[in-house]
N, CA, C and O atoms as a GROMACS GRO file, in nm:
protein
  244
    1MET      N    1   0.407  -0.605   0.033
    1MET     CA    2   0.315  -0.690  -0.037
    1MET      C    3   0.311  -0.838  -0.040
    1MET      O    4   0.223  -0.916  -0.075
    2LEU      N    5   0.455  -0.857   0.014
    2LEU     CA    6   0.441  -1.036   0.000
    2LEU      C    7   0.305  -1.099   0.109
    2LEU      O    8   0.210  -1.173   0.084
    3ARG      N    9   0.350  -1.030   0.237
    3ARG     CA   10   0.267  -1.078   0.365
    3ARG      C   11   0.157  -1.077   0.261
    3ARG      O   12   0.126  -1.190   0.224
    4PHE      N   13   0.083  -0.972   0.199
    4PHE     CA   14  -0.040  -0.970   0.128
    4PHE      C   15  -0.092  -1.108   0.052
    4PHE      O   16  -0.201  -1.166   0.051
    5CYS      N   17   0.017  -1.130  -0.003
    5CYS     CA   18   0.026  -1.227  -0.147
    5CYS      C   19   0.001  -1.360  -0.037
    5CYS      O   20  -0.094  -1.437  -0.050
    6LYS      N   21   0.091  -1.370   0.057
    6LYS     CA   22   0.054  -1.511   0.139
    6LYS      C   23  -0.076  -1.541   0.172
    6LYS      O   24  -0.120  -1.655   0.157
    7THR      N   25  -0.160  -1.422   0.231
    7THR     CA   26  -0.295  -1.423   0.280
    7THR      C   27  -0.388  -1.454   0.172
    7THR      O   28  -0.490  -1.520   0.185
    8ILE      N   29  -0.349  -1.407   0.078
    8ILE     CA   30  -0.418  -1.450  -0.016
    8ILE      C   31  -0.437  -1.588  -0.078
    8ILE      O   32  -0.528  -1.667  -0.099
    9LEU      N   33  -0.284  -1.575  -0.100
    9LEU     CA   34  -0.307  -1.761  -0.158
    9LEU      C   35  -0.352  -1.860  -0.043
    9LEU      O   36  -0.413  -1.955  -0.090
   10GLN      N   37  -0.340  -1.865   0.091
   10GLN     CA   38  -0.397  -1.893   0.202
   10GLN      C   39  -0.550  -1.952   0.206
   10GLN      O   40  -0.604  -2.056   0.242
   11LYS      N   41  -0.591  -1.810   0.142
   11LYS     CA   42  -0.746  -1.778   0.135
   11LYS      C   43  -0.794  -1.873   0.027
   11LYS      O   44  -0.895  -1.940   0.050
   12VAL      N   45  -0.738  -1.884  -0.074
   12VAL     CA   46  -0.791  -1.953  -0.221
   12VAL      C   47  -0.752  -2.070  -0.221
   12VAL      O   48  -0.795  -2.146  -0.308
   13SER      N   49  -0.672  -2.109  -0.138
   13SER     CA   50  -0.621  -2.234  -0.158
   13SER      C   51  -0.673  -2.369  -0.154
   13SER      O   52  -0.604  -2.471  -0.159
   14PHE      N   53  -0.811  -2.361  -0.143
   14PHE     CA   54  -0.901  -2.474  -0.214
   14PHE      C   55  -0.952  -2.466  -0.324
   14PHE      O   56  -1.072  -2.490  -0.342
   15ASP      N   57  -0.887  -2.437  -0.400
   15ASP     CA   58  -0.924  -2.436  -0.528
   15ASP      C   59  -0.826  -2.436  -0.624
   15ASP      O   60  -0.765  -2.330  -0.634
   16LYS      N   61  -0.792  -2.533  -0.705
   16LYS     CA   62  -0.652  -2.508  -0.776
   16LYS      C   63  -0.641  -2.405  -0.896
   16LYS      O   64  -0.534  -2.344  -0.906
   17ASN      N   65  -0.758  -2.377  -1.004
   17ASN     CA   66  -0.774  -2.317  -1.039
   17ASN      C   67  -0.765  -2.125  -1.006
   17ASN      O   68  -0.728  -2.037  -1.084
   18LEU      N   69  -0.805  -2.115  -0.891
   18LEU     CA   70  -0.823  -1.970  -0.851
   18LEU      C   71  -0.697  -1.958  -0.783
   18LEU      O   72  -0.624  -1.860  -0.800
   19PHE      N   73  -0.654  -2.102  -0.668
   19PHE     CA   74  -0.513  -2.076  -0.684
   19PHE      C   75  -0.391  -2.038  -0.782
   19PHE      O   76  -0.308  -1.953  -0.750
   20LYS      N   77  -0.386  -2.096  -0.886
   20LYS     CA   78  -0.315  -2.049  -0.988
   20LYS      C   79  -0.340  -1.900  -1.045
   20LYS      O   80  -0.248  -1.820  -1.058
   21LYS      N   81  -0.462  -1.873  -1.075
   21LYS     CA   82  -0.451  -1.709  -1.109
   21LYS      C   83  -0.396  -1.624  -1.001
   21LYS      O   84  -0.316  -1.540  -1.041
   22GLU      N   85  -0.419  -1.626  -0.877
   22GLU     CA   86  -0.367  -1.611  -0.760
   22GLU      C   87  -0.250  -1.545  -0.760
   22GLU      O   88  -0.217  -1.427  -0.751
   23LEU      N   89  -0.150  -1.730  -0.784
   23LEU     CA   90  -0.033  -1.725  -0.758
   23LEU      C   91   0.039  -1.594  -0.882
   23LEU      O   92   0.133  -1.515  -0.874
   24LYS      N   93  -0.074  -1.627  -1.004
   24LYS     CA   94   0.014  -1.559  -1.131
   24LYS      C   95   0.031  -1.415  -1.091
   24LYS      O   96   0.139  -1.360  -1.112
   25LYS      N   97  -0.063  -1.353  -1.038
   25LYS     CA   98  -0.074  -1.207  -1.001
   25LYS      C   99   0.002  -1.168  -0.920
   25LYS      O  100   0.067  -1.065  -0.937
   26SER      N  101   0.016  -1.270  -0.773
   26SER     CA  102   0.142  -1.247  -0.704
   26SER      C  103   0.258  -1.236  -0.724
   26SER      O  104   0.337  -1.175  -0.651
   27THR      N  105   0.288  -1.297  -0.837
   27THR     CA  106   0.457  -1.306  -0.926
   27THR      C  107   0.428  -1.138  -0.963
   27THR      O  108   0.499  -1.055  -0.906
   28ARG      N  109   0.326  -1.095  -1.056
   28ARG     CA  110   0.362  -0.986  -1.089
   28ARG      C  111   0.381  -0.883  -0.977
   28ARG      O  112   0.475  -0.805  -0.992
   29LEU      N  113   0.312  -0.872  -0.875
   29LEU     CA  114   0.298  -0.776  -0.783
   29LEU      C  115   0.454  -0.757  -0.706
   29LEU      O  116   0.489  -0.644  -0.672
   30VAL      N  117   0.529  -0.856  -0.686
   30VAL     CA  118   0.604  -0.880  -0.583
   30VAL      C  119   0.789  -0.850  -0.648
   30VAL      O  120   0.788  -0.872  -0.769
   31ASN      N  121   0.901  -0.819  -0.610
   31ASN     CA  122   0.965  -0.770  -0.692
   31ASN      C  123   1.047  -0.923  -0.708
   31ASN      O  124   1.018  -1.021  -0.639
   32LYS      N  125   1.153  -0.922  -0.813
   32LYS     CA  126   1.247  -1.016  -0.780
   32LYS      C  127   1.267  -1.134  -0.642
   32LYS      O  128   1.217  -1.241  -0.609
   33LYS      N  129   1.344  -1.063  -0.605
   33LYS     CA  130   1.403  -1.141  -0.436
   33LYS      C  131   1.259  -1.199  -0.389
   33LYS      O  132   1.239  -1.316  -0.358
   34GLU      N  133   1.146  -1.080  -0.390
   34GLU     CA  134   1.018  -1.147  -0.281
   34GLU      C  135   0.990  -1.264  -0.406
   34GLU      O  136   0.927  -1.356  -0.356
   35GLN      N  137   1.018  -1.291  -0.560
   35GLN     CA  138   0.951  -1.391  -0.577
   35GLN      C  139   1.044  -1.500  -0.556
   35GLN      O  140   0.995  -1.609  -0.585
   36MET      N  141   1.158  -1.505  -0.517
   36MET     CA  142   1.230  -1.635  -0.469
   36MET      C  143   1.141  -1.682  -0.342
   36MET      O  144   1.084  -1.791  -0.334
   37VAL      N  145   1.141  -1.608  -0.271
   37VAL     CA  146   1.094  -1.601  -0.110
   37VAL      C  147   0.944  -1.674  -0.150
   37VAL      O  148   0.919  -1.782  -0.097
   38LEU      N  149   0.858  -1.622  -0.232
   38LEU     CA  150   0.761  -1.678  -0.217
   38LEU      C  151   0.761  -1.810  -0.299
   38LEU      O  152   0.686  -1.903  -0.269
   39LYS      N  153   0.837  -1.816  -0.393
   39LYS     CA  154   0.829  -1.975  -0.435
   39LYS      C  155   0.835  -2.100  -0.348
   39LYS      O  156   0.763  -2.200  -0.349
   40ILE      N  157   0.957  -2.061  -0.261
   40ILE     CA  158   1.003  -2.153  -0.140
   40ILE      C  159   0.926  -2.160  -0.047
   40ILE      O  160   0.902  -2.265   0.012
   41TRP      N  161   0.861  -2.019  -0.010
   41TRP     CA  162   0.724  -2.025   0.082
   41TRP      C  163   0.614  -2.131   0.025
   41TRP      O  164   0.570  -2.224   0.092
   42CYS      N  165   0.579  -2.102  -0.102
   42CYS     CA  166   0.475  -2.166  -0.138
   42CYS      C  167   0.475  -2.324  -0.161
   42CYS      O  168   0.384  -2.406  -0.160
   43LEU      N  169   0.628  -2.337  -0.182
   43LEU     CA  170   0.643  -2.484  -0.215
   43LEU      C  171   0.666  -2.568  -0.076
   43LEU      O  172   0.704  -2.685  -0.082
   44THR      N  173   0.649  -2.519   0.018
   44THR     CA  174   0.679  -2.577   0.154
   44THR      C  175   0.520  -2.566   0.214
   44THR      O  176   0.479  -2.647   0.297
   45THR      N  177   0.436  -2.455   0.162
   45THR     CA  178   0.300  -2.472   0.232
   45THR      C  179   0.228  -2.499   0.181
   45THR      O  180   0.119  -2.485   0.237
   46PHE      N  181   0.227  -2.551   0.055
   46PHE     CA  182   0.096  -2.603  -0.006
   46PHE      C  183   0.213  -2.723  -0.119
   46PHE      O  184   0.233  -2.691  -0.236
   47ALA      N  185   0.254  -2.804  -0.081
   47ALA     CA  186   0.337  -2.921  -0.133
   47ALA      C  187   0.253  -3.008  -0.240
   47ALA      O  188   0.315  -3.087  -0.311
   48ASN      N  189   0.072  -2.992  -0.257
   48ASN     CA  190  -0.005  -3.058  -0.295
   48ASN      C  191  -0.010  -2.983  -0.446
   48ASN      O  192  -0.052  -3.049  -0.541
   49TYR      N  193   0.025  -2.872  -0.462
   49TYR     CA  194   0.000  -2.776  -0.574
   49TYR      C  195   0.142  -2.725  -0.652
   49TYR      O  196   0.160  -2.620  -0.713
   50LYS      N  197   0.254  -2.857  -0.623
   50LYS     CA  198   0.410  -2.826  -0.622
   50LYS      C  199   0.382  -2.810  -0.814
   50LYS      O  200   0.440  -2.712  -0.860
   51ASP      N  201   0.320  -2.874  -0.894
   51ASP     CA  202   0.368  -2.875  -1.033
   51ASP      C  203   0.297  -2.734  -1.120
   51ASP      O  204   0.336  -2.676  -1.222
   52ILE      N  205   0.160  -2.709  -1.017
   52ILE     CA  206   0.128  -2.540  -1.042
   52ILE      C  207   0.223  -2.464  -1.015
   52ILE      O  208   0.277  -2.401  -1.107
   53ILE      N  209   0.268  -2.452  -0.882
   53ILE     CA  210   0.374  -2.359  -0.832
   53ILE      C  211   0.511  -2.365  -0.912
   53ILE      O  212   0.562  -2.260  -0.951
   54LEU      N  213   0.566  -2.477  -0.935
   54LEU     CA  214   0.671  -2.482  -1.053
   54LEU      C  215   0.642  -2.422  -1.214
   54LEU      O  216   0.716  -2.355  -1.285
   55ASP      N  217   0.518  -2.469  -1.238
   55ASP     CA  218   0.490  -2.391  -1.372
   55ASP      C  219   0.458  -2.246  -1.380
   55ASP      O  220   0.482  -2.186  -1.485
   56VAL      N  221   0.410  -2.191  -1.288
   56VAL     CA  222   0.387  -2.056  -1.265
   56VAL      C  223   0.512  -1.969  -1.264
   56VAL      O  224   0.521  -1.874  -1.342
   57PHE      N  225   0.639  -2.008  -1.151
   57PHE     CA  226   0.681  -1.944  -1.163
   57PHE      C  227   0.827  -1.970  -1.281
   57PHE      O  228   0.909  -1.883  -1.311
   58GLU      N  229   0.826  -2.100  -1.326
   58GLU     CA  230   0.881  -2.079  -1.474
   58GLU      C  231   0.860  -2.019  -1.527
   58GLU      O  232   0.960  -1.962  -1.571
   59ASN      N  233   0.736  -1.968  -1.577
   59ASN     CA  234   0.716  -1.894  -1.678
   59ASN      C  235   0.735  -1.720  -1.645
   59ASN      O  236   0.719  -1.628  -1.725
   60THR      N  237   0.781  -1.708  -1.474
   60THR     CA  238   0.784  -1.557  -1.496
   60THR      C  239   0.933  -1.537  -1.432
   60THR      O  240   0.977  -1.422  -1.434
   61ILE      N  241   1.001  -1.624  -1.385
   61ILE     CA  242   1.156  -1.590  -1.336
   61ILE      C  243   1.276  -1.598  -1.472
   61ILE      O  244   1.395  -1.575  -1.451
   0.00000   0.00000   0.00000
Protein backbone atom coordinates (compact mmCIF):
# COMPACT_ATOMS: atom_id res chain seq x y z
CA MET A 1 0.00 0.00 0.00
CA LEU A 2 2.89 2.35 0.74
CA ARG A 3 4.27 1.95 -2.77
CA PHE A 4 0.82 2.70 -4.20
CA CYS A 5 0.55 5.89 -2.12
CA LYS A 6 3.97 7.06 -3.28
CA THR A 7 3.00 6.50 -6.90
CA ILE A 8 -0.20 8.50 -6.53
CA LEU A 9 1.56 11.36 -4.76
CA GLN A 10 4.16 11.58 -7.52
CA LYS A 11 1.43 11.75 -10.13
CA VAL A 12 -0.51 14.55 -8.41
CA SER A 13 2.46 16.60 -7.24
CA PHE A 14 1.83 19.19 -9.95
CA ASP A 15 -1.11 20.62 -7.95
CA LYS A 16 -0.82 21.64 -4.29
CA ASN A 17 -4.48 21.13 -3.42
CA LEU A 18 -4.68 17.74 -5.07
CA PHE A 19 -1.41 16.72 -3.44
CA LYS A 20 -2.73 17.66 0.01
CA LYS A 21 -5.98 15.76 -0.58
CA GLU A 22 -4.15 12.61 -1.70
CA LEU A 23 -1.63 12.87 1.13
CA LYS A 24 -4.49 12.94 3.65
CA LYS A 25 -5.96 9.83 2.03
CA SER A 26 -2.57 8.13 2.06
CA THR A 27 -2.12 8.68 5.78
CA ARG A 28 -5.39 6.84 6.38
CA LEU A 29 -4.40 3.92 4.14
CA VAL A 30 -1.08 3.09 5.77
CA ASN A 31 -0.30 1.96 9.31
CA LYS A 32 1.58 4.06 11.89
CA LYS A 33 5.02 2.71 11.00
CA GLU A 34 4.42 3.32 7.31
CA GLN A 35 3.19 6.83 8.12
CA MET A 36 6.61 7.72 9.45
CA VAL A 37 8.28 6.26 6.35
CA LEU A 38 5.83 8.15 4.14
CA LYS A 39 6.46 11.41 6.00
CA ILE A 40 10.23 11.14 5.60
CA TRP A 41 9.88 10.18 1.94
CA CYS A 42 7.52 13.10 1.27
CA LEU A 43 9.79 15.61 2.97
CA THR A 44 12.79 14.49 0.95
CA THR A 45 10.95 14.08 -2.35
CA PHE A 46 8.65 17.11 -2.19
CA ALA A 47 10.66 19.67 -0.23
CA ASN A 48 8.71 22.49 -1.88
CA TYR A 49 5.52 21.21 -0.16
CA LYS A 50 7.10 21.06 3.30
CA ASP A 51 4.39 23.18 4.94
CA ILE A 52 1.59 21.02 3.53
CA ILE A 53 3.33 17.78 4.50
CA LEU A 54 4.02 18.88 8.06
CA ASP A 55 0.47 20.17 8.45
CA VAL A 56 -1.10 16.90 7.25
CA PHE A 57 1.12 14.71 9.42
CA GLU A 58 0.72 16.95 12.47
CA ASN A 59 -3.01 16.34 12.33
CA THR A 60 -2.76 12.57 11.82
CA ILE A 61 0.04 11.28 14.05
